[in-house]
Each structure stands twice: as structure tokens, then as C-alpha cells.
N, C-alpha and C positions, 0 to 999 in steps of 0.2 A: 444134582441141579434145579434150575429155575425152571416150571414151569412156563416160562415165559419165550414164545421161539425165540432165537437166534438170527433169523431171516426173515422176513415177510415179503410179501412177492409188492412191487409199486399198481397205482391204481395203473387199469389195461390205458393207454391213449390217453395218457394226464403226460404234460411237457416234452413233445417229442425232442428227440438233442438233432438226431439227423434221420432220412431215410432208410431203415431197416427194415429187418427180417418180419414178419408178420406177426403182430401182439407181442415185440418184443419194447417199441419204439424208439429203438440205436440198434447198430452194431456192434454186440459185444465184441471187447477186445479181450477175450479170455474164452477157454470152452473148459466148464467142469471136468477136469482128470481126475481118474482114478487113483487112488492113494489112501496106504493105511498108513496111521498114526501107530507109533509105539506105546506099546503099555505106559511108560512113564508122558510123553506128550499126552494120551488121552485121558491121566485123570489130573496133569495138570488144565489142561481143559476142562475140565468136571469142576476142578476147585474156582480155577480163576475166572472164567467167560463170564457167571453169574457178578463178579465184584468187579470188574473191568470191562467189560461189552459192553458196545455202544450195541444197542437194538436197532436196526434199518424201521425209519416208518416217514411217513410222506408227511411231513411239519417239522416247521423248524427249532431249534433244539437250541439251548444256551449252554456256550462251550463254558464260559465260567462256572455253571453251577455245578458240570461234567466233571471239572475239576477244584473247583471248591476253592477255588482262587483267582484272581486277574496274573494272569501270563500271558507273555507270549505263543501265540500257536499254529503250531508247523503242524499242516497231513502231507505224509507219502501213504502213496499209492501203489501196489502192491511193496509188500512185506517180505514175498518170500517164504524162507524158512528163521526170517529176523532177528538174525545175528548182527547183521549192521544198523536194523532198528532200531535194537536196543541198546549196541555201544556210543551209537547218536544220543538215546535221551537218557542214560548215564553218561554222558559225559557234557552235558547240556543241560543241569536237573533245573534252569530256571524259566526251561523253556517247558511246554505240553505238545504233548505228542498224541495225535491222532492215524492210527496206522488203519491201515482201507483191507483186508485180504479174501479173497474168496475160497480155496484152499483151505482144506481143514488141517491136512497136518500143516504145513506153514504155521498157519493159528496156534495149534496146537503147540509145536514149536519158541513159537514167540510166549507164548502162557507161562511157559514152563525160562523164558529167558526172565521175563517178568519179575515174574516169583525167584530166581535167585536172582536178582539182584537189588530187589527189592525196590524197584522205582513206582510211584505215583505220582509219575509226569507222563505216565506211559498207558493209552486205551486202544482197543481196536475195536472194528467198526467188519464185521462180515458178511457183507455186501457189495453188492455193483456200486463201481468207484462212482459214475454217471451220474446213478439215484441218487446216492449219500450225496454226491457233491449239490445236485438240481435243487434237493427236496427237503434237506438238513441242514446245511450250513447255510446262514446267510449275508446282504453282501457285504462288505470290506469284513471282515469277519477271524480273518488268516492273515500270517505275518510272514508267512513259508506256505513252498507247494515242495516236493521232494518227487521226483518218477527218477526211481533209479532201476535202470538196467530192463525198462518195458518191454515184453515179448516185439522181438523184430518183425514177427510176417514177414518172411524173407521173400517166401513167391510172391511173385508182380498181381497175380491176381486174390493175393489175400492182407495185401497191400491196405482196406479197406478197413482191415480188423484191425488197426495200427491204432493208439490212442492217445498219442500226439498229431489233434486233426485241429482243422480251424474250429470249427463249434463250441468242441470240448472245451481248445483252449481262451477262447473269451466266455466260458461259462469259467473256471479256474481263475480268469484272470479279474474276475466279477466280483471274485470274493475276496480276494487282495485286499490289504487295506493298502493305504496308498505312502509308498517307501518296499511294501513286501518288494521278498523275492521269489521266482520260480524256475528250477532248478532240475533239469533232465540230465539223465547223463547214459550213456549207451555205450558198448563195444561193437556194434554194427554201424560201419564211417556210412555208408547211405542212407539210413533210418538217422544219423547224427548231423548230417545235414538237413534233413527233411525239416530234424528240427529244428534247428538255426532257420528256415526259411519262412515253418510255420508260426514260433512266437517270434519274429520280426518284422511277419505283416500282421499282428496283433494289437493294433493303431493305439492302448493303454498300456502297454509295454514297450522299455527300450532294454536292448543289449548294455551288459556291466562287464563288459569285454569287447575287442574290436574280434570278433567273432566265436569262435571257440575260447573258452573261459578254460585256468587253470584251474586243477583240482583242489575246491578251499579244508581246512584240514578239517571241518569237520562230517569230512564223509572220507571214511573211512575206507581205506584199500580192503577188499572181501577177498575171499580166498581164490577165489576163480580169477576173479583182476590180475589179482599176483604171480598165477599161472600164467596167465595170458600175458602176463608183460616180458615175463621170461622169457616167451617164444615168441614174442618182438610185435604182440597184439596190439592194437591201438585201440585206446578208450577216451571221449568224449563226453564233454563236460560243458551246457549250452544254461545259461546263468539269464536275464532278463530279473528286471524289477517295475511294479509298479508308479507308473508318474502322477 
């Protein structure tokens, strides 16, 4: 692997996103769960990240230079184990995708998908999403944002850790081009209503539907989602556009 570290810390006290724990600058929407990669994931991680990894640095990046072309740029926050992210990138090769994920096994799994599908339009940044958006992505640089099935932090005392909060939505909206879209999806109904409320309150965004939106074709059903549908569980999509 390259000697360059894949994760570098943000400058302490720089660009506070909202009041959070001392020394962090904002309340993290995740915890770093312990997890082991399979040998295949380790191998693909070691092989692919020097090629397709975008290293965090507290300075703006030129997305066209990262991908070597001018094409629509879509940010996906929280790629999980990467299956959905890879399917979307595979089916839409005219778009470029930047996946942001902190958990190493998920990054390894997505590296495997990128290699097997030969995806030249997908990159990974293994770092905190708030810092990536705040520090690295220029204003009006994105054509779309995906936030699919973020951790619902369902206990009331943990709701403050939810990713979809007004300050972060405002930050993301500033990175969207006019007409760009902001797509959230969740299987937690209470969180879905919070997403709808928070995005509706952002003055630069407008709802693309009357309330919740139908699932667009570009978002494939996950195995978990298919199982939930069979059990009668709901899934809610919220899609807004930049004015």
C-alpha cells in the first residue's frame, strides 16, 4: 500500500459544525465498530485504495481532476458494505460517485466490488462525512447527494447523533449545484418524518414530491429492504432539489 495515510485528522477547532463533544468539533453520527475483514477484503483494500482512495485533507479538491473527466458528481454518505453503491455506479457509468465510509470492512467490501465490476467512476474517502463535505467539497460542486439508511439512533437520548440535522443539511445544500438533488431513504418511520421536516426547513431546497417520494429506479432494493417488505415493513424516500 501507499505510505500516505488514508485517514488524517481535521485541524482541532476548525469549522465547528455544531456544538459537540470537546475536541471533536461536531457530534459524530457513528461509532467506530470493531470488525474484521475477510482475507479477500483485505487483499482488495490493499490493492485498490492506493488507486481509488481519496485521502482526507482540509483543503478543497478538484473533482473533475480526481475522475479525469467532466461528468455529474454524486456524493454517497455511508456506503455500508457497498453493494448498493456499486450497483448504482455500475448502472450509471456516465456519472461519477464519491462514497464516504468510515468502517474498514465496508470499505474493503466496496473495493472488491469496484475491482470485480471494473468501475472507473467510483472513488472512496474513508473519513468522517461532515469533515469531508466541509473541508474538501467546493460549493456548487455536486449534482446529487445520497444518504441511504443512515443509523437511526432510535433512542431519544441519541437522536442528536443522527446525520440528518439542520446544520449538516444546510452544508450539503451549499455543495449542490442549482437543480441538484438530495435523496435520503430510511426504514425507520420516525426518522423519515424528521428527514422530511429538516429538508423542508432548508430554504434552498424544494421537495420533488408531495411529502415522501416513490423510490426512483436508480436506487436498487437491498436484500435487507426486500426482506422487510415481505414482512410488511415500510421504507421512506425523501427527495429534494436545489432551487
